[in-house]
C-alpha positions as CSV (number, residue, x, y, z in Angstrom):
1,M,-4.2,-1.6,18.1
2,S,-0.6,-0.8,17.7
3,T,0.8,2.7,17.7
4,F,1.2,2.7,14.0
5,E,-2.1,1.5,13.5
6,K,-3.6,4.2,15.6
7,T,-1.6,6.9,14.1
8,F,-2.6,5.7,10.6
9,D,-6.2,5.4,11.5
10,D,-6.3,9.0,13.0
11,A,-5.1,10.3,9.5
12,A,-7.9,8.3,7.6
13,I,-9.5,11.3,5.9
14,D,-6.0,12.7,5.0
15,Y,-5.1,9.3,3.8
16,E,-8.2,9.0,1.5
17,Q,-7.6,12.4,0.1
18,S,-3.9,12.5,-0.5
19,R,-2.7,9.0,-1.5
20,P,-2.6,8.0,-5.1
21,A,-4.8,5.5,-6.8
22,Y,-3.2,2.2,-8.1
23,V,-2.8,2.1,-11.8
24,K,-5.2,-0.1,-13.8
25,E,-2.2,-2.1,-15.2
26,I,-1.6,-3.7,-11.7
27,Y,-5.0,-5.3,-11.7
28,E,-4.8,-6.4,-15.3
29,D,-1.5,-8.1,-14.6
30,I,-3.0,-9.8,-11.6
31,F,-6.0,-11.0,-13.5
32,R,-3.9,-12.5,-16.2
33,Y,-1.8,-14.3,-13.8
34,K,-4.8,-15.5,-11.9
35,A,-8.4,-15.2,-13.5
36,I,-11.0,-14.1,-10.9
37,D,-14.8,-14.2,-11.4
38,S,-18.2,-14.6,-9.5
39,D,-16.9,-18.0,-8.3
40,S,-13.6,-16.8,-6.9
41,Y,-12.9,-16.1,-3.2
42,V,-10.5,-13.2,-2.6
43,L,-9.1,-11.7,0.7
44,E,-7.5,-8.1,0.8
45,I,-5.2,-7.6,3.7
46,G,-5.1,-4.2,5.1
47,L,-8.1,-2.8,3.2
48,G,-7.6,0.6,4.5
49,T,-10.1,3.3,2.9
50,G,-10.6,0.8,0.0
51,K,-8.4,2.4,-2.5
52,A,-7.4,-0.9,-3.8
53,S,-10.7,-2.8,-3.7
54,Q,-12.8,-1.7,-6.6
55,P,-11.3,-3.3,-9.6
56,V,-11.4,-6.6,-7.7
57,L,-15.0,-6.3,-6.4
58,D,-16.0,-5.5,-10.0
59,T,-15.1,-9.0,-10.9
60,Q,-18.2,-10.0,-8.8
61,C,-15.8,-12.3,-6.7
62,H,-16.8,-13.1,-3.1
63,F,-14.5,-10.4,-1.5
64,T,-13.5,-10.1,2.2
65,G,-11.5,-7.2,3.4
66,I,-9.8,-7.2,6.7
67,E,-8.6,-3.8,8.3
68,P,-7.8,-3.1,12.0
69,G,-8.4,0.7,11.8
70,K,-11.8,1.7,12.6
71,Q,-11.9,5.0,10.9
72,L,-10.1,3.8,7.8
73,A,-12.6,0.8,7.5
74,A,-15.7,3.2,8.0
75,L,-14.6,5.1,4.8
76,A,-14.4,1.8,2.9
77,Q,-17.6,0.5,4.2
78,K,-19.5,3.6,3.0
79,R,-17.7,3.5,-0.3
80,Y,-18.8,-0.1,-1.0
81,A,-22.1,-0.4,0.7
82,A,-24.0,-0.9,-2.6
83,Y,-21.5,-4.0,-3.4
84,A,-23.5,-7.3,-2.5
85,N,-20.2,-9.1,-2.8
86,F,-18.2,-6.9,-0.4
87,S,-17.6,-8.4,3.2
88,F,-15.4,-6.6,5.8
89,L,-13.9,-7.5,9.1
90,N,-12.3,-5.0,11.6
91,R,-9.3,-6.9,12.4
92,T,-5.7,-7.8,11.7
93,L,-4.5,-10.8,9.7
94,Q,-3.4,-12.4,13.2
95,E,-6.9,-12.0,14.5
96,F,-8.6,-13.2,11.2
97,V,-10.1,-16.6,11.8
98,S,-10.6,-18.7,8.5
99,C,-10.1,-22.4,7.3
100,D,-7.1,-23.1,5.2
101,N,-7.4,-23.5,1.5
102,A,-10.1,-20.8,1.3
103,F,-9.2,-18.2,-1.1
104,D,-8.4,-18.2,-4.9
105,L,-6.3,-14.7,-4.4
106,I,-5.1,-13.0,-1.6
107,Y,-3.6,-9.5,-2.0
108,A,-2.1,-6.4,0.0
109,A,-1.7,-3.1,-1.3
110,T,1.1,-1.1,0.5
111,A,0.1,-3.1,3.7
112,F,2.0,-6.4,3.8
113,H,5.2,-4.7,5.0
114,W,3.7,-4.3,8.5
115,I,3.2,-7.9,9.1
116,P,6.2,-10.0,10.2
117,E,7.6,-11.7,7.2
118,E,7.5,-15.3,8.4
119,Y,4.2,-15.1,9.8
120,G,2.6,-13.2,6.9
121,Y,3.8,-15.5,4.2
122,D,3.1,-18.8,6.1
123,R,-0.5,-17.6,6.9
124,V,-1.2,-16.5,3.3
125,Y,0.2,-19.9,1.9
126,N,-2.2,-21.6,4.3
127,L,-5.2,-19.6,3.6
128,L,-4.8,-20.0,-0.3
129,K,-6.3,-22.9,-2.2
130,P,-3.7,-25.0,-4.2
131,G,-3.0,-23.0,-7.4
132,G,-4.1,-19.8,-5.6
133,A,-2.3,-16.4,-6.1
134,F,-0.7,-13.9,-3.7
135,A,-0.3,-10.4,-5.1
136,R,1.7,-7.8,-3.1
137,F,2.0,-4.4,-4.4
138,A,2.8,-1.0,-3.2
139,Y,3.8,2.6,-4.2
140,H,7.0,4.3,-3.2
141,A,7.2,8.2,-3.3
142,G,10.2,9.8,-5.0
143,V,11.5,13.3,-5.1
144,D,10.3,16.1,-7.5
145,K,12.7,15.8,-10.4
146,E,11.7,18.8,-12.2
147,R,12.4,21.3,-9.4
148,K,15.8,20.4,-8.5
149,A,16.4,23.6,-6.3
150,M,13.3,22.8,-4.3
151,T,14.2,19.2,-3.8
152,E,17.7,20.2,-2.4
153,E,16.2,22.7,0.0
154,I,13.7,20.4,1.2
155,Q,16.3,17.8,1.7
156,K,18.3,20.1,3.9
157,I,15.1,20.7,6.1
158,Y,14.8,16.7,6.3
159,L,18.5,16.4,7.3
160,K,17.9,18.9,10.2
161,Y,14.5,17.8,11.7
162,L,14.2,14.2,10.6
163,H,17.9,13.3,10.3
164,Q,17.3,11.8,7.0
165,K,20.8,11.9,5.4
166,E,19.7,11.6,1.7
167,P,16.5,11.5,-0.3
168,P,14.8,8.0,-0.4
169,K,16.3,5.7,-3.1
170,E,14.2,5.3,-6.1
171,F,12.5,1.8,-6.1
172,S,14.2,-0.5,-8.7
173,I,13.4,-3.5,-10.8
174,E,16.2,-5.3,-8.8
175,D,14.2,-4.3,-5.6
176,A,11.0,-5.8,-7.0
177,E,13.0,-9.0,-8.0
178,K,14.5,-9.4,-4.5
179,S,10.9,-8.9,-3.0
180,A,9.4,-11.5,-5.3
181,E,12.2,-14.1,-4.4
182,I,11.0,-13.8,-0.6
183,A,7.8,-15.8,-1.4
184,C,10.1,-18.8,-2.7
185,Q,11.4,-19.2,0.8
186,Y,7.9,-20.0,2.1
187,G,7.0,-22.4,-0.7
188,F,5.5,-20.4,-3.3
189,V,6.2,-20.9,-6.9
190,D,6.0,-19.2,-10.4
191,T,7.1,-15.7,-9.1
192,A,6.6,-12.5,-11.1
193,Y,7.2,-8.9,-10.6
194,R,6.5,-5.6,-12.4
195,L,7.0,-1.7,-12.1
196,Y,4.9,1.1,-12.9
197,S,5.4,4.8,-12.7
198,I,3.0,7.8,-12.2
199,T,3.5,11.3,-11.0
200,K,1.0,13.4,-9.0
201,D,1.1,17.1,-8.5
202,F,0.5,18.5,-4.9
203,T,0.0,22.1,-3.8
204,A,1.8,23.2,-0.7
205,D,-1.5,22.6,1.3
206,E,-2.3,19.1,-0.4
207,Y,1.4,18.1,0.4
208,M,0.9,18.9,4.2
209,T,-2.1,16.7,4.2
210,L,0.0,13.9,2.5
211,L,2.8,14.5,5.2
212,R,0.3,13.9,8.0
213,T,-0.4,10.3,6.7
214,Y,3.4,9.4,7.2
215,P,3.8,7.7,10.6
216,D,7.5,8.6,10.9
217,H,6.8,12.3,10.3
218,M,3.9,12.1,13.0
219,R,6.1,10.6,15.7
220,I,8.9,13.1,15.8
221,D,8.9,15.8,18.4
222,K,6.1,18.3,18.0
223,A,8.3,21.3,17.7
224,D,10.5,19.5,15.2
225,R,7.5,18.4,13.3
226,K,6.2,22.0,13.1
227,N,9.3,23.3,11.9
228,L,9.7,20.3,9.3
229,F,6.2,21.0,8.0
230,E,6.6,24.8,7.9
231,G,10.0,24.6,6.2
232,I,8.6,22.3,3.4
233,Y,5.6,24.2,3.0
234,S,7.6,27.4,2.4
235,A,10.0,25.7,0.0
236,I,7.2,24.5,-2.3
237,N,5.6,27.9,-2.3
238,N,9.0,29.6,-2.9
239,H,9.5,27.5,-6.0
240,G,6.0,27.9,-7.8
241,G,3.5,26.4,-5.4
242,I,3.7,22.8,-6.8
243,M,5.4,19.6,-5.8
244,T,5.4,16.7,-8.2
245,V,5.8,13.5,-6.5
246,H,7.1,10.6,-8.8
247,Y,5.7,7.4,-7.6
248,T,7.0,4.0,-8.5
249,M,4.5,1.2,-7.9
250,D,5.8,-2.4,-7.8
251,L,3.7,-5.7,-8.0
252,E,5.0,-9.1,-7.0
253,L,3.1,-12.3,-7.8
254,A,3.5,-15.8,-6.5
255,R,1.4,-19.1,-6.6
256,K,0.7,-21.8,-4.0
257,P,1.6,-25.1,-5.8
258,Y,-1.3,-27.3,-7.2
259,E,-1.5,-30.7,-5.3
260,D,0.2,-33.5,-6.6
261,G,-1.9,-35.4,-9.2
């Protein structure tokens, strides 16, 4: 298991508690693009704790999830123990053994960016049946727009301890379009993309739990991390005790071409 995977796996409970759920519109758009039912075979890459799995499982499809993190996967297995159509393998995409042309839908939720691009798209293409669909979606955390003084104070803390010169750029529709176009380089067709927006409120304590799921935060020097977390914690409490994170979720869809004739 890579350092990233171990760090992420160690924060499994924090991840489950703090990361946002995906909006139902994502699944509605996926199922409009590719209808899924009890005869369909679906693969989820990077299952995690199963945050993105239930709407797909509810179609009664033949579902397989792969996840290298044992602690993350244990939470997913417990969550979906009652689903007869739920199958799980504790491994990476690179370790996953399957015949080609096996799946009607393959999807990854805030996971595919950890897989080398050329390998990932080629492997997904080969695993899909002709006419099968690949759905890639993720969320991107944005700053608190309501409490500008707090956001500015926190940004100074990030500059000092994480050397982050400016807040993360808000994910745009142009970014989604560029991401969708990548699939075309690997033989996919009929690309489509969407954006969705939600907000989620965190208390200072809840926000600390969220930060513990960020690998870049957990990799920095222990003393710097302590100062970073304490500074953000104080800033939130000094400005009313709530941090509102503005999330942008993006969905990119692509299809493996049907066979000629």
